[in-house]
N, C-alpha and C positions, 0 to 999 in steps of 0.2 A: 180528339181532344188536343188542345194546344199544348205545346211543349211546357210552357210555364205552369199550366194546370196539372200536367202529369208530374212535374217536379214537386209541386205543392202536395199532391197526393202521397208521393213517396216520403216527403218530409214528415207528413202526419204519421205514416207507418214507422218512421224512424223514432218519432216521439213515443209512439205506443210501445215499441221495443224497449226504449230506455225506461219508461215507467214500469215495465214488467221486470226491470232489473237485469235486462240483457244488454251486454256490451255489443253494439253493432259493428265494432271494429277491433276484435280481440287480437292479441299478439301471437297466440300459439294455435297451431293446428296439430291434430293427432293422426294425420294421414299415415296409413300403413302401406298403401300401394298406389303407384301411379296407375292411371286408367289403362294405358297400354300394357303394363305389367299384369294387371288383373285379367285383361282379355287374353293375354298370352298364356297365363296359368289357369285359365277358366275351368277346364275340366277337373283339375285336381282340387281347386278351391271350392267349386260347387259340389263335387262329390263328397268331400269331407266336411261341407258346410262350415268352412272357415269364416269367422267374422272378419270382414275387411272394412277399412275406413277409406273412402275416396274423397277427394276434394277438387273443386273447380268452379267454373262459372255456369250458371243455368242459362241454356241457350233456347229452350222451348219448354212449354208447360201445357199439359192436356189433362182436364178434369173429366172423370167418369164416375158419377155417383159418389160413392164412398171411397174413391181412390183417385190418385193423381199420378200422372207420369211426367217426369222431367227428363230433359236431355242435359247431361252434365259433361262439360268439356274442360280438359286441362291441357298443359303444354307438352305432354309426353310423346305425342306423335312427332315432334320435331327434335327430340333429344338425340337421335342418331345422326352422326356426321358422316354417314355413308348414304349417298343419294339413292343407291339401289335399294336401300332398306326403308326409305321414307314411306310411311303408311299413315296418311293424315286422318283417315277414318277411324284409326285405332286410338285416337285421343279423346273419344267421345263414347259415352255409355248411357243407357236408359236407367233411370231411377224409378222405383215403384213405391209410392207412399200409400199405405192402407190405413184407414181410420182405425180399424180393429187392432192393428199392430202397434201404433204409437199412441193410441188413446184419443178419444173424441175431442177433448179440450185442446190437447196439443195439436191435433190435426187441424182444427178450426183456426187456431192461432197461426199455424203455418200458412194456411190459405189467405189469411187476412194480412200477413206481413211480408211474405216472400214474393219477389218479382223476378221476371226474366232479367238477367244481367247481374243478379246477386251472386256472390261467392259463398258457397256453403261446403261443409263436409258432411258426409252421410255414412253411417255405419250399418252394416247388415250382411246378408248372405246372397250369393250369386245363384241365379237360376235362368232357365230359358222359357220364354213365353210360348204360347201355342204357335206363334209365327216364327219360332226359333230365334228370337232376338235376345241376345245376352242382356241381362237386367240385374240390377241390385235391388233386392227387397229391403227397404229401409226400416231399421228398428229404432234408430235415433239419428238426430241431425243437429248441426250447430251452424249458426250464421257466422261467416268469416268476414264479410264486407258487404254492407248495404249499398246498392247503386241508387243514385238519386236521379239519374237521367236514363231514359229508355234507349235500348239499342235501336238503330235504324231498321226499318222493316224491309226496305228494297235496296239495300246497299249494293248487292251484286250487280244490279243493273244501272248503277249510278254512272252517268256519262261525264259528269264534271270531274275530270282528272285532278284539277286543282284542289277540289274539296277533299278528295281521297288522300292527296299528299299532305294537306294541311292537318288533317286528323288521321294520321297514319295508324294510331292505336285502334281506331274503329275499323280501318281497312284490314288490319291483322286479325281482329276478332271475327269479322264477318266473311272474310274471303280466305279460305284455306290455301289457295294458290299463291297468295301474296306471302303467307308465312313460309310456304315451301321454297319460294324464290330466295328468301333471306337465309334459310337453312343451307341452301346450295351455295350462297355467297360465303358463308362460314366455311363450308367444305373447300371452296376455291382458295381461300387464303391459307387454310390449314394444309392443303396439298402443296401450295407454293412453299411454305415454310418447311414442310417435310422433305421435299426434294432437295432444297438448298442445304439443309442440315446434313442430309445423307451424303451430299457431295462434298462435305468438309467445310461448309460455310460457317462463319461465326456471326450470329445476329447481334447487331449493335444499335445504339441510339445516338443520334446526333442532334444538335440544337435546332429548334424551330425558329427562334429569334436570332437574327443575324444582323451584323452591321453592314455587310455587303452581300446583297442577294446574288446568287450565281448558279451555274450549272444548267441553265435552260434559257431559252428566248421567251421571256414572259414579263409582263408588268407586275410588280409585287404590291402587296398591301403594306402600308406604312403604319407604324405605331411609335410610341415614345415611352422610354423607361425613366421614370421619375428619379429613382435612386441614383442613377449615374448621369441623369440629364442628357441622354443621348437618344437620337432617333434610331429606330430599329426597323427591320423588315421581317415579315413572315416569310419563311423560306419558300422558294419556288422549286427547289430540288435539293436533296442532300448530297449531290455528287461531289462537290469540292471537299466537304468534310470527310466523306468516305475515302476519297483518294489520299487525303492526308494520313488516314489510317494505313493505307498501302505503303506510304512513305515510312510510317512508323513501324512496319514489320508485320502487320496483319495481312496475310496473303489472300485470304478469301473472306470478304465481309459482305454482309447484306443488311438492308434495313427495310422494314415494312412500316410506313408511317404516313402522317398527313402532310399534304402539299397544299399551298395556297397561291392562287394566281388570279390577279385582278383583271380578268378578261371576259369576253362575251359568253352568253349562255346559248347552247344549242344542244342537239341530240347527243353529241359526244363530249361536251365540256361542262365541267362544274368549277366553281370558284375554290372549293376545298374538297379534297378527295384523298383516297388512300392509294399509295404507290409503293411498289417494290423496286429497289435498286440493288444490284449486285456488282462487285468488282473482284475479279479473279486474276491474281498475279501470275506471271509466266504463261499467259494465255493470249492469243491474238484473236482477231475477229473471225477468222476461219474456224478455229477450234471452238470459239464461243458459240458460233451458229449451230454447231452440232449439239452442244450442251443445251442451248435454248430450245431447239426442236424437241429434244427429249423432255425438257421441263414443261413446255406447253402441252405436249401430248399427255404427259402424266396428269397435269392439272385438269385438262378437259375431260379425260377419262374418269377421273375421280369425281368431277363436278356433274357431268352429264351421264356417266355410265357408258358412254359411247364416244367415238371420234367423229361421228357424222351428226349434223344438225341442220336445221333450216334457218336461213337468214333472208329477210325480205322476200319470202316465198320462193327462194332458190336453195338448192342443197349445197352443202359444203362438206368436204371429206378431208379431215386433218390427218387421216391415216395414209392417204396416198402420198406419192413422192411430191415434195414441195418444189415449187418453181423458183428459179433464180431470175429476178427481173433486174436487168442492168439499167441504172438510172438514166444514163445518156440515151440508151436505145429506146426506152419507152417514152422518154420525153420527146424525142424527135418523131417517134411513130405517131403520137397523138397531138402534137403541136406543129410539126414541120420545122421546128427550130433545132439547129445543131448547136449544142452547148459549147462545143470547142470554138465555135466561130461567133456565136451570138453576142452582141454587145449589150450593155445596160439599156441603151436607146432602143435596140431591137426588142427587148423584153417589154419596155414601156409601151412601144407602139403595138405590140401583139396584145397586151392587156387592154389597151384602148379599143382596138379593133374587135375584141371579143367581150367588150363590156365588163371587164374585170376591174374593180375599183382598187387602185394602187396609189400610194404616196410616192411622189418623185424622189423623196429623201430616203427611201427604204434601203437602197444599195442593191447591188446585183444579186447577192445571196438571197435576200428576202424576196426579191422579185421572182427569182427562180422558184422559190418555195411556194409563193402565192399562186403562180401560174400552174405549178404542178398539182396543187390541191384542187384547183378549179377545173382543170382540163384533163389531167392524166390519172389521178388516183382512182377515180370511180371505175376505170377500166381494168384494174388489177383485182380480179375476182378470186381465182383459186389461191389457196394458202401458199405463201412463199416468202422469200427474202428479197427486198429491194436493196441493191448494193451499189457501192462506189459512187456517191453523189459528189458534186463539186465541193472543193474546199471552202468556198465562199459561204456555204450554209451550215457548216459545222465547226465552230471555233475551238472545240475541245478534243477533236479526233485526230489521230495520226494520219499523215499523208500516205497514200498508196505507194508502195515501192515500184509499181509499174507505171504510174502516172502521177506526178507530183501535184497536178491540178485537181486531183480527186482524193477522197479520204476513205480509209478502211472502216466504213460504216454500213450497217445493215438495219433495215426496218422490217418487222414482221407485218405483212399485209395480207388481207383477205376481205372479200366482200366489198372492195372499194374503200376500205378503212385502214388507217395506220394503227397497229395494235401494240407495238413495242419497238424499242430502239436500242441498238448496241453498237459499240465500235472499239477498235484498238485505241486505247487512251493515249493522248498526247503527253509524253513525259520529257520532251525537250523544252527546258525552261525558256530558252531564247525564242524559239518558235512560238511558245505559248504567250510570251509577253507581246510579241509583234501582233498576234491575233487579237489579244485583248485591246491593244492600242487601236487597231482597226475598228473594233466594236465601239470603243469610246468615241471615235469620230462619227460613227453612225448615230450614236446616242445624242451627240451635240447637234447633229443635223435634224433631229426630230424623231428618231426611231425609239419609241418608248420600251420596246422589247429587247433592245440591244444589251448585250452583257457588259458588265463593268470591270474595270481593272481591280484585280484582287492581288495586291502586293504580297500578302502573307502566303497565298497559295503558290505564287511564282517562287517565293523564297523556299517554300517546302520542296518544290520540284528541284531546286538547285542543290538540295542535299541528296537527291537521287530517288527516283521511283522506279521499281522494276517494270519490265514490260507487263502491261495489264490490259485486260479487256473488260468492259462494263456493259450492263444491259439493264433496262427498266421496262416495266409495264404497270399500268394502273387498273383501277376498277372499270375503265373503259372496256377492257377485254372481257370482263364478266358480263357487262351490259350487252356487249356484242353477242356473246354466247346465248344470252337470254332473249336476244332480238328485241330489246327494249331501249328507249331513251335512257341515258345514264341516270338522270334524276329520279326515274322510277325504280332504280335499283339501289337507292340509298334510303335509309329509314326516314330521315327528316331533312330533305333538301331545302336550301334557302329559298324562300318564297317572297315575292313582292308584297309589301304590306297592303292590307285590304284598303 
């Protein structure tokens, strides 16, 4: 039957319910137990013949003469934020409707008006069938929400990923694994917050609308505020605001919030996403690496229940000793270029020879970064830290005490991906101004991702900021742990209009 015809039939059932004086969308439910709770306490509830009321969505319907079996599903299987306790099968139970129990007239009306997909509540007692299936024998029921469109029959095998993402609500209904993924994502962020709070961090909120976007190399989204008649930008990072708080006396601050970057879409990038940034005063990048390793191990163990997992059909072990990848060494190993000697022209020629598309106005720092991502990064497989890159690519990091041409920055890398970044924060206002000025030159030359001069931030630094180290990771890390493209790990990714 065509979808329009199915909807028409359900609308007729809706009208029948209303004519019978039944509200098909009541406000209240009298549920006494979640399904998972009823199953957990099954022996006691069934032995004592306790009257329980369950509520949820009808997922299947089977008629047998004067009786009908329904599969009822609620959300209780995903209520635990402990990945090791996820039991998706325990959010579903069988209902047994018997004509003799609820009356012939009521039973016939039930068959005529109730469909798969409807929300109902059902009261009765628990028992086990001959096949040992836990079941609720229904004594009374109530419609909670009438569905007008049928659930898809073959959703599990749907190959059109675009369709699954556009109608995520159906994806969640029909595929328990998708629901499990998002419960794990909740665990991921809860574990992040838990670790940082336990380490003495203060969670804060900073503005999303900014007059000067900063804190990252990215093109921002623009908007306009009518009340002040000013152009504003959606933030590309909360970094500069958080470091102002370090200036103001907050020694350990972090934020978990939305970031917006007007850049391309691929397996690892979204235009709006959630990111954590932390700034710990009186800490340098060496000390912060130790904290970050503990943080990430904590989050992975909480999220996955283990420190080993598969990525792109290969095994990764976060519990083993992490590698230290020297930026200059791995760059030379996989490109043959010595960054101490290579000029901007050398990098452009290398890019051309290796069919890497680059803009001649990028500047040396961006050229190094582009070549690294195209030719080096994929070789860094085992979990570790990529350390001490050239100062050209990180305008906000403090210079290394051992080599002034490099900065005290590290990136968490694994599986050929960059999964987080941290560094000793630049707190020298004169050096910071000079680096901003260099970024401004790059911007005027055509680099849309170059950072902008932020006079207010430089002024804040002139009042003094203590030695501070900062680190950030986004939901890219979660997608990596799930071995999924990042847009498949957000509920409602931005999609191209049909």
